[in-house]
C-alpha positions in Angstrom: 83.8 119.9 44.7 82.2 119.1 41.3 84.0 119.8 38.1 81.5 120.8 35.4 83.0 121.0 31.9 83.1 124.4 30.2 80.9 123.0 27.4 78.2 121.8 29.8 78.5 125.1 31.8 77.8 127.1 28.5 74.9 124.7 27.7 73.3 125.4 31.1 73.9 129.1 30.8 72.2 129.2 27.4 69.2 127.1 28.6 68.8 129.4 31.6 69.0 132.4 29.4 71.8 133.6 31.5 69.5 134.3 34.5 69.2 132.8 38.0 66.7 130.0 37.9 65.1 131.2 41.2 65.1 135.0 41.3 65.5 135.6 37.6 68.3 138.1 38.1 70.3 138.4 34.8 74.0 137.6 35.1 74.8 140.8 33.3 73.6 142.8 36.3 75.9 141.1 38.8 79.7 141.3 38.9 80.2 137.9 40.5 79.8 134.9 38.1 76.7 132.8 38.7 77.1 129.2 39.9 76.1 126.0 38.3 74.0 124.6 41.1 72.8 121.1 41.9 69.0 121.1 42.0 69.2 118.0 44.2 72.3 118.7 46.1 75.1 116.1 46.1 74.7 115.9 49.9 71.1 114.6 49.2 72.1 112.2 46.5 72.2 114.5 43.5 74.5 114.0 40.6 76.5 116.1 38.1 74.2 115.0 35.3 72.9 117.8 33.2 69.3 117.3 34.2 70.3 118.1 37.9 72.2 121.3 37.1 71.0 124.8 36.6 72.2 128.4 36.8 71.9 130.2 40.2 73.1 133.5 41.6 75.3 133.3 44.6 72.6 134.7 46.9 69.9 132.2 46.0 72.4 129.3 46.0 73.7 130.3 49.5 70.2 130.2 50.9 69.3 127.0 49.1 72.5 125.2 50.2 71.6 121.5 50.6 67.8 122.0 50.8 65.4 120.1 48.6 62.2 121.0 50.5 60.8 123.9 52.4 57.6 124.8 54.3 55.0 127.1 52.7 54.5 129.8 55.4 50.8 130.2 54.4 49.7 126.5 54.7 52.5 125.2 56.9 52.9 122.4 54.3 56.3 121.0 53.4 56.9 120.9 49.7 59.8 120.4 47.2 61.6 123.6 46.3 61.0 125.0 42.8 62.9 123.1 40.2 64.0 125.5 37.5 64.8 122.8 35.0 61.4 121.0 35.2 59.0 123.7 36.3 57.9 126.9 34.7 58.8 130.0 36.7 55.7 132.0 35.8 53.4 129.2 37.0 54.8 129.4 40.5 55.9 133.1 40.8 55.2 136.6 39.6 56.6 140.0 40.3 54.8 142.3 42.6 53.0 145.3 41.1 56.1 147.5 41.5 58.3 144.7 40.2 60.6 144.7 43.2 59.4 141.5 45.0 58.8 138.0 43.9 55.4 136.7 44.9 54.7 132.9 45.2 51.5 131.8 43.4 51.6 128.1 44.6 52.6 126.2 47.7 55.9 125.5 46.0 56.3 129.2 45.1 55.5 130.4 48.6 57.9 127.9 50.1 60.7 128.8 47.7 60.3 132.5 48.2 60.5 132.1 51.9 63.3 129.5 52.1 65.6 131.2 49.5 64.8 134.7 50.9 64.0 135.9 47.3 62.9 139.2 48.7 65.7 140.0 51.2 66.2 143.7 51.7 69.5 143.9 49.8 68.0 142.2 46.7 64.9 144.4 46.7 67.1 147.5 47.0 69.1 146.3 44.0 65.9 145.6 42.0 64.6 149.1 42.7 67.9 150.5 41.3 67.8 148.3 38.2 64.1 149.2 37.6 65.0 152.9 37.8 67.4 152.6 34.8 65.2 150.1 32.9 67.3 147.0 33.4 64.7 144.9 35.3 62.6 142.9 35.3 63.8 140.5 32.6 61.3 139.5 29.9 60.1 136.1 30.8 
């Protein structure tokens, strides 16, 4: 298991604006601390270097696991997963009209939404609750 220094962890949290890089859930809405994840997993040759690390909620990180690529369900094209450090979230995703689901706008976005199950039923249910009290979506 990797050991990320407290200083580097804080730097990544600040850069990520304390939100999951994939689903944009704010850490303040979830009782379990977010994880510093390897964008390219160590199992796929990734390192502990800062440019390979980002903040991820446990749900997204559990579905991502050691993946680096996924298939876009609309085009059946394999593509790299979204890289929250190098890509802009709003270029690849948007929230649905009612703000409860994440919609892919690109091949990468579609593949990431499907592979990381960004709209699984439990998360959508939580988003509905957060929206009802004005806590979601975050300002991007």
